[in-house]
LUMSE-702690 format. One line per field, with one value per residue (C-alpha): residue in one letter; residue number from 1; x, y, z. Coordinates in Angstrom, 3 decimals. Layout:
residu	(A	...)
num	(NUM	...)
px	(X	...)
py	(Y	...)
pz	(Z	...)
//
This chain:
residu	(M	N	P	D	F	V	S	V	T	Y	G	A	G	G	T	T	R	D	R	T	A	Q	V	S	A	L	L	K	Q	D	L	G	Y	T	V	M	P	H	L	T	C	V	G	H	T	R	A	E	L	A	D	V	A	D	R	I	H	A	G	G	F	R	N	I	M	T	L	R	G	D	P	P	K	G	E	T	T	F	T	P	Y	Q	D	G	L	R	Y	A	S	D	L	V	A	L	L	K	S	R	H	S	E	F	C	L	G	V	G	G	Y	P	E	K	H	P	E	A	A	S	L	E	T	D	L	A	N	L	K	R	K	V	D	A	G	A	A	F	I	T	T	Q	L	F	F	D	N	A	V	Y	Y	R	F	V	E	K	C	R	A	A	G	I	T	I	P	I	V	P	G	I	M	P	V	L	S	L	K	Q	I	Q	R	F	T	A	M	C	G	T	A	L	P	P	K	L	L	A	R	L	E	V	A	T	E	N	P	E	V	V	E	I	V	G	V	D	W	A	L	D	Q	I	R	D	L	I	A	H	G	A	P	G	Y	H	L	Y	V	L	N	R	A	K	A	A	L	A	L	T	A	G	L	A	A)
num	(1	2	3	4	5	6	7	8	9	10	11	12	13	14	15	16	17	18	19	20	21	22	23	24	25	26	27	28	29	30	31	32	33	34	35	36	37	38	39	40	41	42	43	44	45	46	47	48	49	50	51	52	53	54	55	56	57	58	59	60	61	62	63	64	65	66	67	68	69	70	71	72	73	74	75	76	77	78	79	80	81	82	83	84	85	86	87	88	89	90	91	92	93	94	95	96	97	98	99	100	101	102	103	104	105	106	107	108	109	110	111	112	113	114	115	116	117	118	119	120	121	122	123	124	125	126	127	128	129	130	131	132	133	134	135	136	137	138	139	140	141	142	143	144	145	146	147	148	149	150	151	152	153	154	155	156	157	158	159	160	161	162	163	164	165	166	167	168	169	170	171	172	173	174	175	176	177	178	179	180	181	182	183	184	185	186	187	188	189	190	191	192	193	194	195	196	197	198	199	200	201	202	203	204	205	206	207	208	209	210	211	212	213	214	215	216	217	218	219	220	221	222	223	224	225	226	227	228	229	230	231	232	233	234	235	236	237	238	239	240	241	242	243	244	245	246	247	248	249)
px	(-0.032	3.001	1.156	2.846	2.213	0.230	-1.702	-2.406	-5.370	-5.507	-8.677	-11.838	-10.893	-7.301	-7.975	-5.385	-2.487	-0.064	-1.064	-0.755	2.846	3.523	1.713	3.570	6.923	6.245	5.159	8.165	10.894	9.819	8.077	9.700	6.614	6.386	4.088	1.878	0.646	-2.356	-2.205	-5.229	-5.685	-7.966	-6.907	-3.508	-2.088	0.008	3.149	2.211	1.476	4.892	6.400	4.528	5.721	9.356	8.980	7.422	10.341	12.903	11.301	12.179	8.693	8.328	4.577	1.652	-2.050	-2.908	-6.542	-8.477	-10.208	-13.692	-15.041	-14.345	-16.839	-20.101	-19.572	-21.217	-19.335	-15.539	-13.876	-10.160	-8.238	-6.582	-4.091	-4.847	-5.608	-9.049	-8.301	-6.319	-4.827	-3.218	-1.912	-0.397	1.292	2.650	4.142	5.807	7.296	8.735	10.053	9.816	10.534	7.280	4.971	1.516	-1.754	-5.042	-8.787	-11.074	-14.893	-16.314	-19.783	-18.982	-17.899	-21.034	-20.015	-19.459	-22.173	-21.556	-19.315	-17.687	-16.819	-15.448	-13.290	-12.017	-11.100	-9.347	-7.377	-6.130	-4.741	-3.047	-1.650	-0.281	1.857	-0.305	1.261	-1.769	-5.512	-7.158	-10.980	-13.736	-15.272	-17.838	-19.638	-20.370	-17.337	-19.089	-18.909	-15.146	-14.752	-16.923	-14.923	-11.567	-12.872	-13.957	-10.629	-8.754	-10.931	-10.169	-6.517	-5.845	-3.265	-1.868	-2.866	-6.310	-6.335	-9.739	-10.739	-12.663	-14.332	-15.773	-19.114	-18.808	-22.130	-25.257	-25.777	-22.223	-22.088	-25.450	-23.972	-20.880	-22.592	-24.958	-21.959	-19.955	-22.560	-21.970	-24.840	-25.481	-26.453	-29.955	-28.459	-25.978	-28.457	-30.899	-28.302	-27.212	-30.773	-31.477	-28.278	-28.677	-29.449	-26.229	-23.001	-20.875	-22.918	-22.990	-19.122	-19.086	-21.466	-19.416	-16.054	-17.600	-18.783	-15.448	-13.630	-15.849	-15.075	-11.299	-11.042	-13.004	-11.074	-7.749	-8.933	-9.883	-6.524	-6.840	-3.299	-4.016	-6.591	-6.616	-8.625	-10.438	-10.439	-11.136	-8.611	-10.672	-7.906	-10.111	-11.801	-8.405	-6.973	-10.108	-9.813	-6.084	-6.802	-9.610	-7.505	-4.673	-6.943)
py	(0.031	2.335	4.970	8.299	7.907	5.901	7.463	5.771	6.943	7.623	5.905	7.492	9.496	8.532	4.923	3.380	5.673	2.875	0.816	3.903	4.146	0.402	0.213	3.432	2.025	-1.316	0.404	2.703	0.257	-3.015	-1.850	1.539	3.549	7.298	7.323	10.085	9.139	10.920	12.974	14.488	16.722	14.255	12.884	14.737	17.696	20.328	18.760	15.189	16.425	17.961	14.759	12.759	15.128	14.718	10.952	11.011	13.180	10.927	7.954	9.467	10.705	14.108	14.073	14.152	14.555	17.050	16.941	18.109	14.744	13.637	13.729	10.513	7.803	8.620	12.259	14.578	17.818	18.347	19.465	20.110	17.753	19.216	21.839	20.462	22.111	23.038	23.499	21.746	25.146	25.140	21.601	22.799	25.791	23.483	20.820	23.575	25.181	21.854	20.838	23.345	20.831	18.897	18.660	18.971	17.995	19.248	18.437	20.532	20.056	20.758	20.562	22.420	21.008	19.973	22.153	25.284	28.046	28.609	27.618	31.100	30.400	27.061	28.564	31.155	28.404	26.529	29.629	29.682	26.127	27.068	30.323	28.239	26.186	23.571	22.349	20.755	19.980	16.640	16.842	14.985	12.344	13.639	11.949	14.800	16.339	19.582	20.054	19.751	22.108	24.764	24.213	24.746	27.956	29.350	28.344	30.161	33.261	33.064	33.252	29.460	28.453	25.142	21.877	20.536	16.778	15.172	12.502	9.647	6.760	3.813	2.774	-0.686	-0.834	1.278	1.371	2.213	5.099	6.468	6.536	8.313	10.857	11.718	12.121	14.453	16.292	14.822	14.278	11.100	11.863	10.475	8.500	6.699	6.161	4.607	2.156	1.307	0.620	-1.657	-3.730	-3.481	-7.314	-8.276	-6.826	-7.791	-5.918	-2.878	-2.917	-3.088	-0.043	1.800	1.143	1.976	5.380	6.140	5.262	7.821	10.466	9.928	9.929	13.296	14.809	13.994	15.240	18.465	19.049	17.652	17.221	13.449	11.604	10.059	6.945	6.232	2.365	1.478	-1.310	-2.895	-3.782	-5.471	-2.156	-0.304	-2.971	-2.837	0.799	0.667	-2.019	0.116	3.172	1.378	0.216)
pz	(-0.027	0.616	2.683	3.269	6.968	9.420	12.366	15.593	17.627	21.279	22.258	23.824	26.958	26.471	27.443	25.082	25.513	26.343	23.313	21.122	22.164	21.676	18.224	17.071	18.147	16.288	13.078	13.142	14.229	12.772	9.575	8.877	8.464	9.083	12.025	13.440	16.964	18.222	21.537	23.320	26.366	28.056	31.489	31.621	33.603	31.631	33.120	32.087	28.505	28.477	29.612	26.939	24.286	25.401	25.386	21.834	20.702	22.419	20.656	17.321	16.343	14.772	13.711	16.087	15.515	18.071	19.417	22.358	22.593	23.466	27.041	28.975	28.816	30.594	30.366	27.886	28.243	28.165	31.384	31.554	33.730	36.867	35.623	32.182	28.886	27.610	23.818	21.074	20.331	23.966	23.195	19.829	21.636	24.367	21.964	19.737	22.864	23.859	20.393	17.578	14.895	15.762	12.682	14.188	12.562	13.844	13.218	11.092	10.767	7.322	8.703	11.931	15.313	17.210	20.155	18.053	17.956	14.356	11.475	11.736	15.323	14.503	11.707	14.324	16.676	13.727	12.908	16.578	16.200	12.908	14.403	17.417	15.067	13.296	9.929	8.373	8.963	8.690	8.357	10.080	7.966	5.272	2.468	0.117	-1.606	-2.146	1.768	1.603	-1.286	0.570	3.673	1.888	0.443	3.844	5.333	2.603	3.016	6.744	6.108	6.704	4.069	5.276	3.655	4.331	4.016	3.532	5.934	4.436	6.221	4.121	5.597	6.987	8.920	8.681	12.396	13.130	10.614	11.832	15.370	14.125	11.968	14.821	17.190	14.967	13.080	9.558	7.105	5.201	1.575	0.685	-2.158	-0.020	2.830	0.359	-0.921	2.584	3.710	0.766	1.643	5.448	6.035	4.207	5.789	2.852	0.446	2.897	2.791	-0.933	-1.156	1.460	-0.271	-3.736	-2.465	-0.788	-4.038	-5.994	-3.280	-3.294	-7.102	-7.308	-4.534	-6.122	-9.514	-7.837	-6.217	-2.780	-1.186	-0.473	1.641	5.113	5.666	8.759	8.816	12.378	12.381	9.498	7.082	4.425	3.538	3.324	1.058	-1.189	-1.578	-2.377	-4.934	-6.398	-6.652	-8.351	-11.158)
//
């Protein structure tokens, strides 16, 4: 597949932070990948985050996906940990102050962060992350490319000039994707929803529909100048391999 990089998520509420480090080290040392571990503000003091940053750097990693993170399981609102950080922009600033050579990715929401009052407010928050030192943006999942193109235009108009990498998630389960889209405020296009509903009793067909839709999205994005694409595959290797084979054709 020869990916440009592999990202390793942090787990809801920071629950898998040790496995994140283990998997990142294995991918880098044993397989030679460029690895981008995730880091979130959840469950850490400022001093602990500085220590994690130093350990990531000492391990030879120079790329971090820098996120605020979701509230811990069972909680509905984000509350900073004791002497912790409230925003991803704070984490970007901390990481850059510890090691200026870090290349930091941040998240962007083409359809607005569910906690933001408006898209304009959300763009202002994104600009703060960029101004703090972010090098690129990876978007939340979306299923209508027009949404991404409008988002890029709005970012450029707001003075955000760094690369904006589209995040693509192939649908592998109707129930799962409905849960995800409700959680992050993403719309399912009626045409895609209709296809998934017809196939819903057959998981293999659902995957075929999901991968086919993602293939069309990626081909169109690349044709229109997107700087690449980031796959959210949820450890489901089969879908990633099917997409790669389809894009090679």
